[in-house]
DOLUMMI-520547 format. One record per residue: residue in one letter; x, y, z of N, C-alpha, C in turn. Coordinates in steps of 0.001 Angstrom, whole numbers, padded with zeros to 6 digits, always signed. Example, Ala and Ser with C-alpha at 12.3 -4.5 7.8 and 13.67 -1.06 7.14 Angstrom:
A+013190-005690+007800+012300-004500+007800+013200-003300+007800;S+012850-002250+007080+013670-001060+007140+012900+000030+007870;
//
This chain:
M+001035-001047-000170-000149+000024+000202+000799+001127-000027;T+000759+002270-000649+001349+003568-000718+000448+004603-000741;S+001008+005834-000603-000102+006733-000835+000791+007974-001295;Q+001989+007175-002284+002606+007937-003147+001737+008077-004493;R+001953+009349-005232+000870+009587-006223+001936+008753-007551;L+001052+008351-008282+001294+007232-009426+001957+008576-010651;T+002904+008081-011065+003200+008963-012418+003554+007992-013725;P+003420+008443-014875+004114+007180-015878+005106+006876-015698;E+006144+007567-015337+007401+007235-015304+007593+006164-014214;L+007053+006142-012881+007239+005103-011696+006693+004243-012266;V+005525+004146-012715+004568+002851-013281+005514+001976-014283;L+006111+002748-015372+006782+002037-016298+008070+001497-015706;A+008908+002315-014803+009986+001302-014127+009559+000366-013287;A+008114+000603-012631+008028-000505-011912+007691-001869-012768;Y+007245-001816-013953+006852-002865-014877+007968-003438-015222;G+009283-002620-015601+010086-003206-015585+011082-004102-014575;Q+010747-003922-013432+011154-004769-012206+009939-005807-011933;G+009100-006158-012809+008222-007057-012525+007006-006664-011460;I+006957-005348-011433+005832-005096-010096+004431-004306-010742;F+003342-004654-010568+002352-003525-011054+001423-003355-009942;P+000814-001977-010106-000483-001409-009253-001831-001803-009379;M-002398-001822-008411-003788-002071-008542-004703-001442-007189;A-005632-001271-007211-006479-000594-006272-007488-001459-005440;E-007970-001192-004464-008903-002127-004017-010081-002280-004416;G-010585-001253-005050-011590-000841-005709-012105+000297-006111;R-013317+000537-006891-013464+001432-007540-013068+003013-006926;D-013510+003161-005514-013521+004279-004775-012427+003999-003722;A-011283+003312-003814-010343+003079-002965-009268+004277-003398;Q-008755+004774-002110-007985+005735-002091-006206+005318-002579;D-006396+003999-001840-004575+003600-001856-004335+002574-002973;I-003162+002714-003543-002575+001769-004550-001640+000838-003892;Y-001644-000719-004387-001332-001663-003802-000156-002203-005211;W+001006-002524-004729+002016-002712-005821+002099-004363-005570;L+001741-005208-006405+002239-006753-006645+003155-007361-007430;D+003569-008290-006759+004827-008980-007577+004436-010629-006934;P+003497-010924-007743+003033-012182-007456+004008-013681-007548;R+003819-014236-006342+004784-015418-006190+004603-016297-007767;Q+003571-016656-008029+003240-017279-009008+002330-015911-010440;R+003208-016190-011696+002742-015026-012498+002265-015917-013629;G+000867-015182-014008+000510-015959-015460+001289-015318-016348;I+001319-016239-017681+001993-015805-018809+001169-016460-019761;L+001008-016022-020916+000279-016124-022296+001283-016597-023085;P+001921-017715-023525+003170-018048-024574+002542-017761-025924;L+003320-016911-026564+003215-016339-027922+002958-017333-028736;D+004037-018476-028734+004242-019461-029556+003288-020769-029052;G+002547-020770-028161+001562-022017-027636-000142-021460-027602;F-000421-020750-028179-001904-020158-027947-002708-021228-028447;H-003738-021654-027812-005084-022659-027994-006062-021977-028681;I-006125-022250-030084-007785-021916-030585-008316-023154-030840;S-009574-023223-030056-010259-024623-030310-011156-024469-031781;R-011591-025397-032277-012017-025295-033762-013222-024431-033828;S-014192-024590-032527-015480-023740-032514-015023-022134-032357;L-014120-021952-031838-013324-020204-032527-012825-020289-033351;R-012124-020914-033882-011874-020621-035616-013042-020550-036142;R-013697-021410-036274-015129-020975-036987-015673-019658-036779;R-015558-019357-035251-016273-018007-035097-015468-017000-035944;I-013941-016859-035458-013265-016423-036080-013380-015696-037749;R-013852-016957-038389-013947-016644-039560-015320-016195-040548;T-016018-016024-039608-017296-015297-039746-017339-013862-039393;E-016111-013604-039016-015574-012189-038877-016959-011327-038104;P-017229-011568-036902-018419-010962-036067-018328-009662-035833;F-016742-009291-035619-016692-007630-035055-015681-007286-035955;R-015704-005975-036182-014879-005088-036584-013476-004546-035797;I-012629-004814-035945-011362-005051-034938-010639-003693-035529;T-009924-002931-034279-009173-001650-034290-008216-001848-033089;F-007232-001543-033365-005996-000943-031962-006066+000461-031979;D-005986+000792-030995-005565+002077-030338-006943+003165-031061;R-007748+002709-030941-009033+003481-031175-009506+004384-030472;D-009887+003533-029254-010685+003821-028153-010043+003312-026822;F-009210+003999-026264-008342+003531-025448-009060+003663-023866;D-009591+004880-023978-010274+004827-022396-011510+004409-022500;G-012396+004194-023954-013523+003411-023914-013047+002011-023275;V-012162+001448-023573-011808+000019-023197-011455+000023-021651;I-010661+001224-021235-010538+000811-019792-011998+001238-019183;A-012960+001860-019995-014087+002316-018975-015076+000881-018971;G-014860+000165-020174-015625-001013-020264-014924-002259-019133;C-013612-002281-018961-012937-002796-017997-013443-002921-016616;A-013876-001594-016371-013927-001039-015003-015648-001024-014838;D-016472-001126-015715-017872-001201-015543-018197-002886-015072;R-017708-003109-013754-018335-004183-013294-018573-003831-011758;D-019200-004981-011062-019453-004784-009587-018152-004711-008881;E-017259-005514-009301-015801-005484-008824-014895-005188-009340;T-013989-004226-009115-012953-003439-010043-011712-003233-009413;W-010673-003325-009841-009576-002803-009336-009195-001130-009910;I-009679-001084-010490-009629+000380-011816-010387+001280-010839;N-009438+002466-010283-009966+003472-009432-009734+004610-010671;D-010089+005849-010330-009784+006882-011031-008506+007170-011237;E-007541+006982-010416-006062+007394-010641-005690+006174-011474;I-006231+005115-011529-005690+004058-012406-005821+004520-013759;A-006875+004483-013748-007529+004683-015266-006845+006123-015841;S-006613+006957-015080-005892+008337-015612-004381+008072-016082;I-003777+007209-014878-002422+006900-015502-002197+006064-016661;Y-003014+005575-016582-002908+004297-018167-003435+005139-019493;S-004136+006079-019303-004701+006832-020234-003203+007827-020720;A-002538+008148-019287-001256+008851-019812-000353+008182-020432;L-000243+006669-019905+000863+005868-020739+000574+005740-021762;F-000787+005745-022503-001383+005438-023816-000747+006801-024691;A-000671+007983-024232-000555+009423-024516+000948+009143-025081;A+001559+008807-023888+003341+008564-024274+003717+007535-025396;G+002475+006626-025534+003023+005759-026518+003347+004529-025899;H+002959+004197-024356+003615+002970-023883+002422+001742-023499;A+001095+002400-023746+000358+001529-023668-000866+001510-024842;H-001175+000349-024959-002193+000309-026166-003231-000865-025830;S-004363-000918-026678-005469-001369-026694-006063-001863-027669;I-006966-002937-027952-007751-003658-029239-008735-003673-028830;E-010031-002997-029893-011239-003014-029471-011946-003718-030380;L-013064-004505-030031-014130-005238-031006-015434-004218-030779;W-016027-003847-032058-017073-003263-032646-018081-003910-033455;E-019185-003779-032959-020723-003972-033620-021035-002699-034392;E-021323-002277-035350-021628-001020-036151-020486+000067-034940;A-021210+001005-034460-020546+001960-033580-020487+001712-031922;A-020920+000314-031694-020662+000171-030248-019618-000741-029998;L-018712-000140-029155-017595-001279-028471-018230-002194-027430;V-017854-003276-027843-018651-004460-027022-017410-005315-026448;G-016150-005268-026921-015114-005938-026299-013788-005314-026308;G-012449-005665-025462-011643-004906-025917-010608-005760-024893;V-009318-005203-025068-008119-005602-023940-007318-004238-023783;Y-006450-004236-022839-005677-002829-023224-004361-003645-022082;G-003153-002898-022095-002132-003556-021836-000817-002263-022008;V+000307-002732-021243+001222-001663-021269+002486-002489-022038;S+003312-001657-022802+004500-002170-023598+005882-001746-023122;L+006520-002483-023274+008126-002030-022396+008985-003048-023317;G+009837-002739-024256+010572-003330-025080+009692-004493-025557;G+009902-005995-025312+009744-007245-026453+008760-007675-025031;A+008314-006871-024059+007330-007500-023179+006135-006467-023214;F+004899-007490-023169+003525-006722-023190+002546-007090-021913;F+002138-006257-021253+001448-006921-019646+000209-006155-019757;G-000877-007372-020194-001831-007252-020403-002602-006723-019068;E-003469-006143-019077-004013-005588-017699-005593-005983-017674;S-006081-005883-018339-007802-005980-018235-008445-006193-019604;M-009740-007156-019314-010416-007073-020875-011954-007227-020396;F-012353-006922-021518-014161-007116-021314-014534-007223-022339;S-016011-008277-022074-016700-008716-023525-018095-008484-022805;L-018821-007738-024146-020452-007821-023934-021059-008698-025005;R-020047-009481-025885-020666-010122-026730-020013-011544-026643;R-020562-012716-026935-019771-014160-026997-018807-013905-027844;D-017699-014606-026804-016407-014756-027535-015267-013448-027891;A-015768-012195-027296-015341-010985-027818-014089-010842-027272;S-013631-011213-026252-012545-011185-025332-011450-012207-025864;K-012069-013483-026294-011077-014132-026729-010612-013697-028414;I-011694-013596-029115-011059-012913-030290-010117-011802-030035;A-010751-011207-029411-009506-010104-028826-007984-010365-028505;L-007924-011563-027889-006792-012068-027436-006118-012666-028697;V-006720-013267-029509-005960-014031-030710-005240-012651-031714;Y-006260-011608-031671-005727-010825-032512-004622-009653-032138;L-004574-009839-030731-003624-008756-029956-002483-010166-030197;C-002408-011122-029747-001271-012212-029945-000488-012207-031178;D-001614-012118-032130-000893-011933-033491-000309-011042-033741;R-000757-009698-033425-000039-008168-033522+001087-008499-032620;L+001098-009002-031502+002460-008865-030713+003340-009736-031101;R+003172-010899-031769+004169-011863-032237+004680-011114-033674;Q+003916-010660-034650+004674-009905-035963+005332-008756-035314;G+005116-008049-034388+006224-007061-033895+006924-007595-033263;G+007378-008806-032742+008762-008996-032202+008751-009272-030878;Y+007601-008939-030495+007401-009407-028752+007653-010730-028018;T+008202-011094-027206+008677-012529-026965+007958-012791-025448;L+007256-011625-024835+006747-012274-023528+004966-011608-023065;F+004002-012159-023015+002770-011632-023115+002573-011847-021243;D+002552-011059-020610+002309-011099-019558+000687-010953-018743;T+000227-011924-018156-000984-011716-018111-001215-011482-016451;Q-000425-011377-015498-000530-011122-014421-001107-012541-013249;F-002450-012934-013721-003037-013895-013098-003484-015147-013790;I-003646-016279-013911-004674-016933-014955-005974-017123-013930;T-006940-017146-015439-008666-017484-014999-008794-018483-015656;P-009708-019200-015446-009935-020544-016233-010179-019782-017653;H-010827-018645-018059-010908-017956-019239-009573-018428-020192;L-008397-017910-019460-007071-017463-019674-006663-018964-020220;A-006740-019871-018916-006242-021037-019553-006628-021971-020419;T-007983-021442-020976-008373-022428-022113-007448-021791-023427;L-006843-020686-023267-006149-020343-024384-004888-020615-024530;G-004331-021343-023232-003031-021614-023314-002212-021026-022016;A-002846-020202-021397-002002-019421-020211-001618-020320-019133;V-000215-019959-018696-000022-021053-018152+001042-020108-016762;E+001328-020684-015539+001494-020023-014277+003166-020531-014456;I+004127-019416-013891+005415-019667-013736+005864-019128-012434;P+006925-019478-011723+007566-018951-010226+007688-017645-010441;R+008054-016649-009893+008339-015494-009506+009929-015366-010319;D+010711-016166-009895+012058-016278-010345+012236-016384-011717;A+011760-017497-012200+011287-017641-013554+010831-016690-014345;Y+009652-015945-014064+009127-014859-014708+010296-013668-014794;H+010840-013268-013636+011808-012415-013822+012655-012490-014638;R+013230-013514-014740+014121-014356-015927+013811-013731-017132;R+012676-014052-017646+012073-013693-018817+011741-012432-019121;L+011290-011639-018137+011175-010314-017960+012598-009247-018541;D+013436-009886-017567+015043-009075-017986+015411-009300-019177;A+015103-010327-020007+015415-010644-021441+014448-009954-022375;A+013180-009973-022245+012264-009325-022890+012222-007878-023038;V+012638-007576-021913+012361-005635-022027+013780-004840-022762;R+014622-006176-022878+015967-005792-023758+015445-005865-025237;Q+014672-006673-025505+014352-006737-026572+013750-005772-027858;P+014189-005613-028633+013379-004360-029569+012092-004943-030209;A+010945-004286-030113+009622-004563-030205+008999-003480-030793;R+007935-003613-031670+007127-002708-032319+005529-003006-032276;F+004809-002126-031530+003141-002372-031741+002876-001524-032567;D+002260-001855-033479+002083-000854-034824+000558-000900-034865;P-000371+000123-034169-001789+000229-034573-002117+000437-035786;R-001401+000729-036787-001834+001152-037931-001410+000024-039135;A-001096-001333-038653-000559-002204-039623-001885-002772-040068;V-001786-003134-041555-002605-003751-042169-003233-004764-041686;F-004545-004920-041594-005144-006286-040956-005106-007395-042048;D-004510-008612-041775-004611-009752-042798-006190-010542-042557;S-006285-011191-043553-007894-011886-043314-007673-012989-042005;P-008956-013236-041786-008907-014360-040499-008194-015637-040639;D-008260-016221-041967-007294-017141-041994-006064-017430-042242;Q-005046-015991-042544-003863-015680-042148-003527-015539-041037;V-004592-014821-040412-004113-014810-038395-003980-016196-037996;L-005180-016973-038206-005473-018133-037786-003855-019114-038396;Q-003589-019024-039531-002419-019805-039882-001262-019725-039171;R-000931-018301-038814-000052-018045-038000-000057-018689-036668;I-001054-018825-036038-001104-020014-034405-001481-020948-034863;T-000107-021727-034636-000001-023228-034841-000549-024267-034118;Q-000701-023744-032713-000966-024744-031670-002759-024905-031669;T-003184-025783-031523-004748-025741-031281-005131-026750-030261;S-006314-026549-029824-006674-027327-028611-007346-028396-029227;
//
């Protein structure tokens, strides 16, 4: 717990050390710094896509964008009964986005934002912060396209912080803190580029790059 006000520089430095901030709730005033003993990661070369999800992706149920509505994604992630995203957290990640250190993927039905993921980028590491889904499979599809964009950009580590059953079905695993820190140290030294304006490939091309299926 800390009363120290967050700054983009402080938060980015903390990520480089394997530490990330959370609040107890939407109205909480204090920020907690976490470095879990077991860390969730989503191996970029071991993403699981079920046959049913493949079929769903091929129907192109959503329009997909990157960095189009970062604040909207944060608001969607915070719009639940229990959330660790308070006003200070939302503000600091918006500042990181403005500085080019945070990114989002958005899923749309016409003009409605129905799903998304946001996270922080540092070297070749991407730290997934939160996601939301208002439609079936929206968050899973967002993660497929996000992982493909990370692989194409040269990233080597996708940190999910914790493991949920939802993430486990996609191939996420837990590793001990020491092992995570070794991977993090290597990843942040790797050059990588998150390009929100890159041309989208067809669903089949994206799926072909995801080699492991469940």
